[in-house]
Backbone as ProteinMPNN parsed JSONL, in Angstrom:
{"seq_chain_A": "MKRSIDIAVASAGLVATAPLQLAAAAAVRATMGKPVLFRQKRPGLRGHVFEMVKFRSMHHVDDGRGRVADADRLTRVGRALRSTSVDELPTLWNVLRGDMSIVGPRPLLVEYLPLYSPEQARRHEMRPGLTGLAQVSGRNTVSWEDRFRLDVEYIDNWSLRLDFQILARTVAAVLRREGISADGQATMTPFGGSGARSAAHSSNGEE", "coords_chain_A": {"N_chain_A": [[-164.932, 119.514, -48.128], [-164.158, 119.654, -50.844], [-161.48, 120.495, -50.581], [-160.414, 118.307, -49.19], [-160.638, 116.299, -51.091], [-158.912, 117.361, -52.998], [-156.426, 117.11, -51.67], [-156.232, 114.328, -51.389], [-156.287, 113.448, -54.09], [-154.092, 114.843, -55.211], [-151.965, 113.838, -53.674], [-152.058, 111.071, -54.293], [-151.668, 111.299, -57.031], [-149.069, 112.388, -57.234], [-147.521, 110.308, -56.26], [-148.188, 108.194, -58.033], [-147.325, 109.216, -60.484], [-144.638, 109.571, -60.217], [-142.43, 108.039, -61.458], [-142.8, 108.818, -64.154], [-142.49, 111.579, -63.946], [-139.818, 111.729, -63.187], [-138.606, 110.78, -65.519], [-139.42, 112.773, -67.293], [-138.148, 114.983, -66.153], [-135.481, 114.272, -66.554], [-135.374, 114.329, -69.347], [-135.854, 117.047, -69.874], [-133.65, 118.177, -68.594], [-131.565, 117.119, -70.142], [-132.001, 118.233, -72.657], [-132.515, 120.97, -72.381], [-131.065, 121.9, -70.288], [-130.312, 123.385, -67.057], [-132.62, 125.511, -65.234], [-134.628, 122.627, -64.366], [-137.246, 122.917, -63.677], [-139.921, 125.219, -64.201], [-140.713, 128.209, -62.747], [-143.111, 130.5, -61.607], [-144.723, 133.49, -60.572], [-148.115, 133.574, -59.702], [-151.52, 134.719, -59.419], [-153.69, 133.673, -56.843], [-156.273, 132.371, -54.764], [-158.486, 134.92, -53.834], [-156.775, 136.682, -55.05], [-154.26, 136.502, -53.928], [-150.787, 136.105, -54.249], [-148.85, 133.372, -55.423], [-146.21, 130.921, -55.949], [-146.122, 129.169, -58.823], [-145.313, 125.953, -60.114], [-143.886, 124.152, -62.796], [-142.838, 121.764, -65.341], [-140.123, 122.845, -67.349], [-140.578, 124.037, -70.665], [-139.552, 125.582, -72.593], [-136.787, 127.322, -74.152], [-134.53, 129.636, -72.538], [-135.435, 133.134, -72.231], [-133.493, 135.091, -72.871], [-131.367, 134.729, -75.334], [-129.33, 135.934, -76.545], [-130.256, 137.197, -78.78], [-132.117, 139.105, -78.304], [-135.611, 139.817, -77.723], [-137.568, 136.918, -78.062], [-140.079, 135.08, -79.681], [-142.539, 133.078, -77.972], [-143.331, 130.751, -79.342], [-141.092, 130.184, -80.869], [-139.256, 129.614, -78.934], [-140.124, 127.301, -77.804], [-139.376, 123.926, -77.308], [-138.702, 120.682, -78.871], [-139.011, 118.603, -77.016], [-140.421, 120.084, -75.144], [-142.817, 120.595, -76.533], [-143.848, 118.002, -76.648], [-144.214, 117.476, -73.923], [-146.152, 119.4, -73.306], [-148.288, 118.743, -75.047], [-149.16, 116.375, -73.994], [-149.738, 117.12, -71.472], [-147.958, 116.542, -69.46], [-146.161, 118.378, -68.522], [-147.528, 119.704, -66.574], [-147.571, 118.169, -64.281], [-145.802, 118.619, -61.97], [-147.204, 120.67, -60.771], [-149.003, 119.573, -59.105], [-147.898, 119.663, -56.603], [-148.43, 122.293, -55.839], [-151.168, 122.077, -55.493], [-151.272, 120.284, -53.337], [-150.1, 121.866, -51.389], [-152.013, 123.771, -51.028], [-152.187, 126.031, -52.56], [-153.515, 125.794, -54.939], [-156.317, 124.157, -56.584], [-157.588, 120.987, -57.736], [-159.567, 121.334, -59.656], [-160.663, 124.342, -61.084], [-160.69, 127.913, -61.863], [-158.182, 128.694, -64.235], [-154.913, 129.665, -63.177], [-153.669, 132.803, -64.018], [-151.482, 135.381, -65.365], [-149.768, 137.606, -63.108], [-149.591, 140.213, -63.959], [-151.97, 140.682, -65.22], [-153.877, 141.296, -63.344], [-154.704, 144.087, -62.729], [-156.162, 144.569, -65.004], [-158.597, 143.329, -65.161], [-162.173, 143.393, -65.337], [-164.675, 144.151, -62.795], [-166.432, 141.927, -62.757], [-164.952, 139.946, -64.09], [-162.85, 139.696, -62.307], [-163.925, 138.156, -60.361], [-163.166, 135.574, -60.727], [-161.236, 134.933, -58.955], [-162.442, 134.157, -56.644], [-162.427, 131.558, -55.902], [-160.045, 128.882, -55.332], [-157.461, 128.659, -57.782], [-157.266, 126.3, -60.541], [-155.859, 123.126, -61.716], [-157.173, 122.246, -63.928], [-160.152, 123.352, -65.618], [-163.472, 124.705, -66.239], [-163.242, 126.374, -68.493], [-160.963, 125.282, -69.686], [-161.788, 122.741, -70.529], [-163.51, 123.502, -72.403], [-162.297, 124.289, -74.646], [-159.766, 125.173, -74.055], [-156.813, 126.812, -74.837], [-157.815, 127.901, -77.157], [-160.109, 129.257, -76.739], [-161.707, 132.429, -76.573], [-160.623, 135.343, -74.704], [-162.754, 136.731, -73.42], [-164.768, 134.78, -73.382], [-163.484, 132.837, -71.886], [-163.25, 134.053, -69.329], [-165.94, 134.384, -68.771], [-166.75, 131.712, -68.555], [-165.2, 130.956, -66.359], [-166.405, 132.422, -64.255], [-168.948, 131.38, -64.446], [-168.444, 128.762, -63.623], [-167.776, 129.197, -60.922], [-170.199, 130.228, -59.931], [-171.839, 128.032, -60.209], [-170.75, 125.902, -58.9], [-170.164, 122.522, -57.9], [-169.558, 119.262, -56.479], [-170.228, 117.341, -58.294], [-170.048, 118.749, -60.71], [-167.294, 119.211, -60.731], [-166.31, 116.573, -61.049], [-167.353, 115.996, -63.545], [-165.93, 117.832, -65.117], [-163.35, 116.854, -64.739], [-163.548, 114.363, -66.031], [-164.017, 115.227, -68.648], [-161.623, 116.536, -69.023], [-159.719, 114.482, -69.126], [-160.487, 113.282, -71.523], [-159.989, 115.426, -73.3], [-157.214, 115.728, -73.043], [-156.308, 113.28, -74.02], [-157.118, 113.549, -76.637], [-155.618, 115.676, -77.304], [-156.404, 118.391, -77.512], [-156.889, 121.91, -78.176], [-154.387, 123.015, -77.448], [-152.906, 125.269, -78.183], [-153.478, 128.657, -79.285], [-154.143, 129.978, -82.603], [-151.127, 130.61, -84.246], [-149.756, 131.044, -81.885], [-147.808, 130.071, -78.967], [-149.223, 129.505, -76.722], [-151.623, 131.353, -75.757], [-152.833, 134.461, -77.164], [-151.669, 137.356, -75.502], [-153.528, 138.835, -72.78], [-155.19, 141.891, -73.089], [-156.822, 143.484, -71.606], [-160.216, 144.15, -70.563], [-162.437, 144.487, -73.192], [-160.497, 145.589, -74.705], [-158.055, 145.466, -77.323], [-156.036, 142.634, -77.553], [-152.512, 142.35, -77.088], [-150.189, 141.383, -79.631], [-147.78, 140.245, -79.192], [-145.258, 137.985, -77.781], [-146.01, 136.219, -74.759], [-144.351, 135.145, -72.853], [-145.17, 133.529, -70.805], [-145.374, 130.782, -70.442], [-147.719, 129.281, -70.137]], "CA_chain_A": [[-164.951, 118.329, -48.966], [-163.334, 119.907, -52.035], [-160.08, 120.511, -50.178], [-160.03, 116.937, -48.844], [-160.463, 115.592, -52.36], [-157.688, 117.886, -53.596], [-155.282, 116.515, -50.98], [-156.176, 112.906, -51.727], [-155.95, 113.279, -55.509], [-152.728, 115.329, -55.434], [-151.041, 112.888, -53.048], [-152.04, 109.863, -55.113], [-151.109, 111.644, -58.326], [-147.628, 112.554, -57.123], [-146.921, 108.969, -56.105], [-148.406, 107.405, -59.247], [-146.603, 109.774, -61.641], [-143.23, 109.804, -59.876], [-141.506, 107.579, -62.516], [-142.983, 109.651, -65.341], [-141.904, 112.882, -63.679], [-138.363, 111.576, -63.227], [-138.233, 110.676, -66.929], [-139.599, 114.098, -67.886], [-137.088, 115.846, -65.631], [-134.238, 113.887, -67.228], [-135.463, 114.799, -70.734], [-135.693, 118.502, -69.844], [-132.246, 118.458, -68.224], [-130.683, 116.741, -71.244], [-132.236, 119.05, -73.86], [-132.594, 122.402, -72.09], [-130.195, 122.251, -69.175], [-130.936, 123.831, -65.82], [-133.316, 124.642, -64.295], [-135.6, 121.68, -64.932], [-138.589, 123.416, -63.37], [-140.304, 126.596, -64.511], [-141.411, 128.796, -61.602], [-143.647, 131.822, -61.931], [-145.731, 134.015, -59.662], [-149.473, 133.61, -60.235], [-152.497, 135.073, -58.395], [-154.565, 132.584, -56.441], [-157.497, 132.708, -54.048], [-158.587, 136.332, -53.453], [-155.696, 137.428, -55.681], [-152.977, 136.332, -53.245], [-149.802, 135.591, -55.198], [-148.07, 132.198, -55.034], [-145.28, 130.493, -56.987], [-146.548, 127.951, -59.501], [-144.175, 125.218, -60.637], [-144.142, 123.222, -63.894], [-141.624, 121.428, -66.073], [-139.786, 123.786, -68.408], [-140.847, 123.585, -72.029], [-138.968, 126.564, -73.505], [-135.453, 127.859, -73.898], [-134.559, 130.904, -71.817], [-135.785, 134.306, -73.035], [-132.288, 135.76, -73.342], [-130.463, 133.846, -76.065], [-128.395, 136.791, -77.259], [-130.888, 137.787, -79.952], [-133.215, 139.97, -77.885], [-136.886, 139.163, -77.446], [-137.881, 135.814, -78.958], [-141.455, 134.623, -79.495], [-142.674, 131.818, -77.25], [-143.413, 129.635, -80.283], [-139.731, 129.879, -81.31], [-138.517, 129.108, -77.774], [-140.663, 125.994, -77.449], [-138.53, 122.854, -77.818], [-139.399, 119.449, -79.253], [-139.407, 117.96, -75.758], [-141.452, 120.936, -74.562], [-144.081, 120.343, -77.24], [-144.34, 116.694, -76.218], [-144.693, 117.613, -72.544], [-147.387, 120.189, -73.317], [-149.378, 118.055, -75.743], [-149.63, 115.305, -73.114], [-149.952, 117.767, -70.168], [-146.984, 116.071, -68.472], [-145.512, 119.549, -67.939], [-148.349, 120.187, -65.46], [-147.548, 117.256, -63.135], [-145.257, 119.206, -60.738], [-148.177, 121.59, -60.178], [-149.705, 118.846, -58.036], [-147.357, 120.164, -55.332], [-149.203, 123.49, -55.509], [-152.465, 121.618, -54.986], [-151.04, 119.709, -52.016], [-149.781, 122.968, -50.473], [-153.18, 124.622, -50.834], [-152.175, 127.179, -53.474], [-154.422, 125.527, -56.044], [-157.241, 123.04, -56.488], [-157.546, 120.169, -58.947], [-160.474, 121.978, -60.604], [-160.934, 125.741, -60.778], [-160.21, 128.811, -62.917], [-156.752, 128.571, -64.46], [-154.176, 130.841, -62.698], [-153.07, 133.557, -65.114], [-150.328, 136.183, -64.986], [-149.984, 138.66, -62.119], [-149.735, 141.495, -64.655], [-153.349, 140.841, -65.689], [-154.771, 141.654, -62.232], [-155.354, 145.399, -62.849], [-156.875, 144.676, -66.272], [-159.895, 142.665, -65.078], [-163.381, 144.094, -64.907], [-165.118, 143.576, -61.518], [-167.009, 140.597, -62.973], [-163.864, 139.026, -64.418], [-162.041, 139.505, -61.104], [-164.578, 137.153, -59.512], [-162.511, 134.285, -60.946], [-160.369, 134.685, -57.803], [-163.251, 133.817, -55.472], [-162.082, 130.176, -55.568], [-158.663, 128.548, -55.662], [-157.257, 128.311, -59.19], [-157.2, 124.856, -60.737], [-155.078, 122.508, -62.78], [-158.084, 122.25, -65.059], [-161.373, 124.077, -65.292], [-164.528, 124.703, -67.249], [-162.719, 126.99, -69.722], [-159.991, 124.383, -70.295], [-162.471, 121.646, -71.225], [-164.379, 124.114, -73.415], [-161.471, 124.763, -75.749], [-158.429, 125.471, -73.56], [-156.222, 128.07, -75.31], [-158.489, 128.402, -78.358], [-161.267, 130.038, -76.289], [-161.391, 133.851, -76.444], [-160.508, 135.79, -73.316], [-164.061, 137.057, -72.869], [-165.466, 133.521, -73.111], [-162.791, 132.163, -70.793], [-163.634, 134.66, -68.06], [-167.353, 134.06, -68.558], [-166.801, 130.32, -68.097], [-164.639, 130.926, -65.004], [-167.428, 132.902, -63.327], [-170.034, 130.388, -64.506], [-168.024, 127.657, -62.766], [-167.888, 129.621, -59.519], [-171.614, 130.377, -59.585], [-172.549, 126.748, -60.293], [-169.86, 124.848, -58.422], [-170.61, 121.35, -57.145], [-168.635, 118.15, -56.67], [-170.616, 116.687, -59.539], [-169.467, 119.524, -61.802], [-165.861, 118.943, -60.727], [-166.064, 115.248, -61.627], [-167.645, 116.101, -64.98], [-164.808, 118.536, -65.727], [-162.211, 115.933, -64.741], [-163.769, 113.378, -67.091], [-163.821, 115.919, -69.926], [-160.203, 116.855, -69.122], [-159.038, 113.269, -69.588], [-160.797, 113.14, -72.953], [-159.313, 116.494, -74.041], [-155.779, 115.437, -73.052], [-156.099, 112.153, -74.932], [-157.281, 114.037, -78.007], [-154.64, 116.756, -77.448], [-157.178, 119.503, -78.064], [-156.803, 123.264, -77.638], [-153.092, 123.268, -76.813], [-152.481, 126.642, -78.445], [-154.252, 129.463, -80.226], [-153.491, 130.108, -83.9], [-149.948, 131.464, -84.286], [-149.221, 131.278, -80.55], [-147.406, 128.885, -78.218], [-150.361, 129.251, -75.835], [-152.674, 132.287, -76.149], [-152.478, 135.869, -77.304], [-151.746, 137.985, -74.186], [-154.732, 139.584, -72.46], [-154.923, 143.317, -73.114], [-157.828, 144.207, -70.843], [-161.594, 143.956, -70.98], [-162.859, 145.373, -74.261], [-159.335, 146.11, -75.431], [-157.426, 144.533, -78.247], [-154.877, 142.023, -76.924], [-151.243, 142.515, -77.792], [-149.864, 140.218, -80.464], [-146.426, 139.778, -78.921], [-145.121, 136.805, -76.944], [-146.353, 136.474, -73.374], [-143.335, 134.573, -71.989], [-145.849, 133.037, -69.628], [-145.293, 129.332, -70.383], [-148.935, 128.782, -69.498]], "C_chain_A": [[-164.052, 118.508, -50.194], [-161.853, 119.878, -51.691], [-159.584, 119.102, -49.833], [-159.786, 116.11, -50.097], [-159.187, 116.052, -53.049], [-156.452, 117.215, -52.988], [-155.123, 115.05, -51.362], [-155.727, 112.682, -53.162], [-154.511, 113.711, -55.781], [-151.705, 114.363, -54.86], [-150.902, 111.623, -53.891], [-151.393, 110.138, -56.465], [-149.6, 111.785, -58.297], [-146.922, 111.212, -57.002], [-147.007, 108.194, -57.417], [-147.564, 107.89, -60.43], [-145.124, 110.002, -61.371], [-142.269, 109.283, -60.95], [-141.591, 108.431, -63.776], [-142.35, 111.019, -65.144], [-140.379, 112.822, -63.689], [-137.862, 111.506, -64.671], [-138.345, 112.037, -67.618], [-138.499, 115.047, -67.427], [-135.76, 115.547, -66.324], [-134.227, 114.402, -68.669], [-135.257, 116.313, -70.806], [-134.239, 118.866, -69.55], [-131.311, 118.195, -69.393], [-130.808, 117.68, -72.442], [-132.221, 120.554, -73.611], [-131.678, 122.843, -70.968], [-130.969, 122.636, -67.927], [-131.566, 125.204, -66.026], [-134.294, 123.718, -65.008], [-137.016, 122.206, -64.767], [-138.744, 124.883, -63.761], [-141.126, 127.111, -63.34], [-141.869, 130.204, -61.966], [-144.714, 132.221, -60.918], [-147.083, 134.064, -60.363], [-150.427, 134.021, -59.097], [-153.424, 133.897, -58.111], [-155.837, 133.076, -55.79], [-157.436, 134.14, -53.529], [-157.417, 137.17, -53.993], [-154.354, 137.314, -54.994], [-152.004, 135.602, -54.166], [-149.05, 134.396, -54.606], [-147.142, 131.838, -56.185], [-145.741, 129.153, -57.56], [-145.334, 127.28, -60.136], [-144.633, 124.217, -61.694], [-142.792, 122.748, -64.443], [-141.381, 122.49, -67.14], [-140.123, 123.184, -69.769], [-140.214, 124.508, -73.062], [-137.521, 126.869, -73.144], [-135.601, 129.189, -73.159], [-134.852, 132.06, -72.771], [-134.543, 134.939, -73.651], [-131.344, 134.757, -74.007], [-129.47, 134.653, -76.905], [-128.989, 137.487, -78.47], [-132.008, 138.755, -79.578], [-134.469, 139.162, -77.634], [-137.205, 138.115, -78.51], [-139.29, 135.331, -78.657], [-141.491, 133.281, -78.792], [-142.673, 130.62, -78.193], [-142.026, 129.22, -80.767], [-138.886, 129.313, -80.166], [-138.955, 127.709, -77.369], [-139.835, 124.891, -78.094], [-139.357, 121.632, -78.207], [-139.875, 118.692, -78.019], [-140.529, 118.756, -75.101], [-142.804, 120.715, -75.213], [-144.693, 119.019, -76.808], [-144.912, 116.765, -74.803], [-146.018, 118.352, -72.501], [-148.549, 119.42, -73.931], [-149.957, 116.931, -74.904], [-149.965, 115.809, -71.711], [-149.028, 117.233, -69.082], [-146.279, 117.244, -67.807], [-146.243, 120.063, -66.708], [-148.188, 119.345, -64.187], [-146.905, 117.844, -61.873], [-146.224, 120.16, -60.036], [-149.037, 120.901, -59.129], [-149.172, 119.244, -56.658], [-148.079, 121.431, -54.898], [-150.575, 123.137, -54.951], [-152.305, 121.094, -53.567], [-150.777, 120.805, -50.975], [-150.976, 123.878, -50.207], [-153.188, 125.866, -51.689], [-153.262, 127.052, -54.532], [-155.364, 124.384, -55.7], [-157.057, 122.184, -57.738], [-158.398, 120.821, -60.033], [-160.748, 123.408, -60.155], [-160.476, 126.615, -61.936], [-158.689, 128.735, -63.032], [-156.021, 129.805, -63.947], [-153.448, 131.52, -63.852], [-151.91, 134.403, -64.598], [-150.701, 137.285, -63.991], [-150.246, 139.994, -62.81], [-151.15, 141.727, -65.181], [-154.283, 141.366, -64.598], [-155.431, 143.02, -62.393], [-156.193, 145.553, -64.116], [-158.288, 144.08, -66.214], [-161.014, 143.651, -64.77], [-163.796, 143.495, -63.564], [-165.696, 142.17, -61.672], [-165.916, 139.58, -63.278], [-163.011, 138.709, -63.19], [-162.656, 138.488, -60.161], [-163.959, 135.764, -59.68], [-161.588, 133.933, -59.782], [-161.146, 134.388, -56.526], [-163.05, 132.361, -55.046], [-160.616, 129.946, -55.905], [-158.552, 128.246, -57.156], [-157.034, 126.808, -59.333], [-156.216, 124.417, -61.805], [-155.878, 122.465, -64.075], [-159.355, 122.965, -64.64], [-162.359, 124.031, -66.431], [-164.04, 125.311, -68.563], [-161.768, 126.044, -70.444], [-160.677, 123.239, -71.051], [-163.446, 122.172, -72.272], [-163.565, 124.684, -74.573], [-160.063, 125.144, -75.366], [-157.929, 126.796, -74.124], [-156.835, 128.599, -76.594], [-159.725, 129.223, -78.006], [-160.856, 131.499, -76.153], [-161.31, 134.229, -74.967], [-161.884, 136.067, -72.701], [-164.83, 135.786, -72.517], [-164.81, 132.768, -71.957], [-163.226, 132.727, -69.443], [-165.101, 134.383, -67.742], [-167.499, 132.638, -68.015], [-166.237, 130.183, -66.687], [-165.69, 131.332, -63.975], [-168.62, 131.947, -63.301], [-169.708, 129.194, -63.616], [-168.207, 128.006, -61.295], [-169.35, 129.691, -59.082], [-172.354, 129.049, -59.528], [-171.74, 125.587, -59.735], [-170.605, 123.752, -57.67], [-169.571, 120.262, -57.359], [-168.95, 117.411, -57.965], [-170.017, 117.409, -60.741], [-167.963, 119.279, -61.881], [-165.546, 117.601, -61.384], [-166.343, 115.241, -63.128], [-166.486, 116.768, -65.716], [-163.58, 117.636, -65.788], [-162.346, 114.897, -65.854], [-163.534, 114.001, -68.461], [-162.349, 116.283, -70.127], [-159.417, 115.658, -69.649], [-159.256, 113.088, -71.09], [-160.049, 114.175, -73.786], [-157.812, 116.236, -74.131], [-155.479, 114.303, -74.024], [-156.214, 112.584, -76.39], [-156.316, 115.169, -78.331], [-155.286, 117.991, -78.083], [-156.821, 120.821, -77.391], [-155.494, 123.638, -77.003], [-152.639, 124.705, -77.008], [-153.444, 127.338, -79.386], [-153.472, 129.581, -81.525], [-152.32, 131.077, -83.829], [-149.31, 131.736, -82.945], [-148.751, 129.971, -79.935], [-148.505, 128.501, -77.241], [-151.534, 130.108, -76.293], [-152.088, 133.661, -76.418], [-152.623, 136.536, -75.944], [-153.026, 138.8, -74.004], [-154.407, 141.068, -72.379], [-155.929, 144.138, -72.342], [-159.209, 144.009, -71.408], [-161.989, 144.973, -72.031], [-161.724, 145.953, -75.066], [-158.774, 145.027, -76.331], [-156.166, 143.981, -77.612], [-153.641, 142.223, -77.767], [-150.891, 141.237, -78.529], [-148.483, 139.665, -80.16], [-146.433, 138.552, -78.019], [-145.422, 137.168, -75.5], [-145.235, 136.057, -72.425], [-143.935, 133.979, -70.714], [-145.775, 131.544, -69.436], [-146.556, 128.751, -69.765], [-149.168, 127.323, -69.871]], "O_chain_A": [[-163.278, 117.614, -50.538], [-161.056, 119.3, -52.43], [-158.449, 118.751, -50.155], [-158.844, 115.319, -50.159], [-158.459, 115.239, -53.62], [-155.545, 116.802, -53.71], [-154.014, 114.587, -51.627], [-154.884, 111.825, -53.425], [-153.785, 113.025, -56.501], [-150.684, 114.095, -55.493], [-149.795, 111.16, -54.169], [-150.652, 109.302, -56.983], [-148.918, 111.354, -59.226], [-145.853, 111.009, -57.577], [-146.02, 107.608, -57.863], [-147.142, 107.096, -61.27], [-144.425, 110.57, -62.211], [-141.358, 110.016, -61.334], [-140.571, 108.73, -64.397], [-141.742, 111.563, -66.067], [-139.722, 113.757, -64.147], [-136.833, 112.09, -65.01], [-137.488, 112.412, -68.418], [-137.976, 115.826, -68.223], [-135.002, 116.463, -66.644], [-133.194, 114.858, -69.158], [-134.565, 116.804, -71.698], [-133.672, 119.756, -70.184], [-130.368, 118.954, -69.618], [-129.835, 117.9, -73.163], [-131.945, 121.331, -74.525], [-131.529, 124.04, -70.724], [-132.13, 122.264, -67.759], [-131.12, 125.976, -66.874], [-134.73, 124.002, -66.124], [-137.88, 121.971, -65.612], [-137.806, 125.673, -63.658], [-142.135, 126.505, -62.98], [-141.123, 130.989, -62.551], [-145.503, 131.391, -60.467], [-147.183, 134.543, -61.492], [-150.168, 133.705, -57.936], [-153.883, 133.216, -59.028], [-156.414, 134.079, -56.212], [-156.472, 134.533, -52.871], [-157.109, 138.234, -53.456], [-153.393, 137.955, -55.419], [-152.36, 134.601, -54.787], [-148.664, 134.41, -53.437], [-147.269, 132.388, -57.279], [-145.747, 128.136, -56.866], [-144.435, 127.956, -60.635], [-145.635, 123.525, -61.517], [-141.74, 123.262, -64.061], [-142.324, 122.979, -67.762], [-139.971, 121.983, -69.99], [-140.318, 124.262, -74.264], [-137.091, 126.701, -72.003], [-136.675, 129.79, -73.159], [-134.56, 131.981, -73.964], [-134.547, 135.287, -74.832], [-130.617, 134.029, -73.331], [-128.857, 134.138, -77.84], [-128.312, 138.28, -79.123], [-132.769, 139.181, -80.447], [-134.402, 137.963, -77.363], [-137.124, 138.389, -79.707], [-139.657, 135.188, -77.491], [-140.606, 132.445, -78.977], [-142.082, 129.586, -77.881], [-141.796, 128.043, -81.047], [-137.906, 128.608, -80.41], [-138.228, 127.01, -76.663], [-139.613, 124.916, -79.305], [-140.55, 121.554, -77.914], [-141.002, 118.199, -77.98], [-141.474, 118.178, -74.564], [-143.825, 120.655, -74.527], [-145.906, 118.919, -76.623], [-145.961, 116.188, -74.518], [-146.914, 117.977, -71.744], [-149.661, 119.44, -73.405], [-151.119, 116.565, -75.078], [-150.416, 115.042, -70.861], [-149.287, 117.447, -67.898], [-145.844, 117.136, -66.661], [-145.66, 120.773, -65.888], [-148.627, 119.769, -63.117], [-147.414, 117.594, -60.78], [-146.078, 120.427, -58.843], [-149.723, 121.564, -58.351], [-149.895, 119.176, -55.665], [-148.317, 121.624, -53.706], [-151.083, 123.807, -54.053], [-153.105, 121.418, -52.69], [-151.184, 120.681, -49.82], [-150.955, 124.67, -49.265], [-154.098, 126.687, -51.569], [-153.85, 128.041, -54.968], [-155.227, 123.732, -54.665], [-156.427, 122.625, -58.699], [-158.0, 120.859, -61.197], [-161.031, 123.653, -58.983], [-159.92, 126.098, -62.905], [-157.992, 128.714, -62.018], [-156.454, 130.918, -64.245], [-152.694, 130.874, -64.58], [-151.411, 134.159, -63.499], [-151.808, 137.823, -64.029], [-151.024, 140.811, -62.317], [-151.494, 142.85, -65.55], [-155.378, 141.836, -64.906], [-156.644, 143.112, -62.206], [-156.869, 146.569, -64.285], [-159.088, 144.302, -67.123], [-160.821, 144.619, -64.035], [-163.312, 142.419, -63.214], [-165.478, 141.314, -60.814], [-165.958, 138.46, -62.768], [-162.51, 137.594, -63.046], [-161.982, 138.003, -59.251], [-164.202, 134.875, -58.864], [-161.195, 132.776, -59.629], [-160.567, 134.369, -55.44], [-163.458, 131.973, -53.951], [-160.015, 130.708, -56.663], [-159.455, 127.64, -57.732], [-156.663, 126.13, -58.375], [-155.797, 125.192, -62.665], [-155.335, 122.626, -65.168], [-159.606, 123.161, -63.451], [-162.116, 123.4, -67.459], [-164.388, 124.817, -69.636], [-161.757, 125.999, -71.674], [-160.193, 122.818, -72.102], [-164.125, 121.397, -72.946], [-164.075, 125.463, -75.379], [-159.237, 125.413, -76.237], [-158.572, 127.823, -73.906], [-156.416, 129.649, -77.082], [-160.33, 129.827, -78.892], [-159.762, 131.784, -75.666], [-161.848, 133.541, -74.099], [-162.138, 135.668, -71.564], [-165.474, 135.722, -71.47], [-165.492, 132.138, -71.15], [-163.534, 131.972, -68.521], [-165.463, 134.174, -66.584], [-168.295, 132.4, -67.107], [-166.738, 129.382, -65.898], [-165.85, 130.671, -62.949], [-169.227, 131.734, -62.252], [-170.587, 128.669, -62.933], [-168.73, 127.207, -60.519], [-169.693, 129.259, -57.981], [-173.388, 128.947, -58.868], [-172.005, 124.427, -60.052], [-171.54, 124.013, -56.913], [-168.789, 120.325, -58.308], [-168.051, 116.918, -58.646], [-169.535, 116.773, -61.678], [-167.413, 119.154, -62.975], [-164.617, 117.504, -62.186], [-165.655, 114.563, -63.89], [-166.101, 116.334, -66.802], [-162.848, 117.651, -66.778], [-161.372, 114.589, -66.54], [-162.926, 113.382, -69.334], [-161.873, 116.336, -71.261], [-158.554, 115.806, -70.514], [-158.322, 112.78, -71.831], [-159.531, 113.852, -74.855], [-157.2, 116.491, -75.168], [-154.501, 114.364, -74.768], [-155.516, 112.068, -77.263], [-156.201, 115.58, -79.485], [-154.779, 118.551, -79.055], [-156.494, 120.861, -76.205], [-155.462, 124.485, -76.111], [-152.053, 125.299, -76.103], [-154.134, 126.699, -80.18], [-152.27, 129.315, -81.553], [-152.48, 132.223, -83.409], [-148.411, 132.572, -82.853], [-149.215, 128.895, -80.312], [-148.704, 127.32, -76.957], [-152.347, 129.672, -77.108], [-150.992, 133.985, -75.962], [-153.629, 136.304, -75.274], [-153.541, 139.383, -74.958], [-153.467, 141.466, -71.691], [-155.903, 145.367, -72.409], [-159.366, 143.73, -72.596], [-161.892, 146.179, -71.803], [-161.947, 146.721, -76.003], [-158.996, 143.835, -76.119], [-155.308, 144.747, -77.174], [-153.704, 142.262, -78.996], [-151.254, 140.141, -78.101], [-148.051, 138.708, -80.803], [-147.488, 138.129, -77.546], [-145.131, 138.28, -75.058], [-145.168, 136.558, -71.303], [-143.28, 133.935, -69.673], [-146.089, 131.062, -68.347], [-146.478, 127.827, -68.955], [-150.147, 126.722, -69.428]]}, "name": "protein", "num_of_chains": 1, "seq": "MKRSIDIAVASAGLVATAPLQLAAAAAVRATMGKPVLFRQKRPGLRGHVFEMVKFRSMHHVDDGRGRVADADRLTRVGRALRSTSVDELPTLWNVLRGDMSIVGPRPLLVEYLPLYSPEQARRHEMRPGLTGLAQVSGRNTVSWEDRFRLDVEYIDNWSLRLDFQILARTVAAVLRREGISADGQATMTPFGGSGARSAAHSSNGEE"}
């Protein structure tokens, strides 16, 4: 049932947002050049790696000045795309392909896989989602420990009713533009491992 809903929603979403996606692609191309899409490997169901696709929101890492913080690479168009979540619309293709679900734990970086505790690793027991319980509970302002706790809580209590509740809360959060980034970060401070202090440098993850 969940997969059938994912296919129906992703298909309808891709058709309904096609004009908006074309406009976003044109804006990215005009302000940041090629490529228009940002592609990155992310772990999915049972930790299997897939390529997630979004609209670009940052300049390239290598601008001749060495390592540059994500917040400095984020463009004006990129900020607009992120604040409205338009940058996420191409990810509907990942849902249609079966890499992701509409609702589920957010797919994080592959480099985090060896850092999870056994309990945190349970977040890969379901397909990752465009939105999830952690995202509607504060998005990037939620601590890593709380995010993982919410991911596992979602898995343990999953139901279609819970999915619809999360979707409704997601719409409200997007309209209010809440939790887009943590303090001093373009998204979140990188995860440094369970019980460890996270690194303060840029993640280059374009989450």
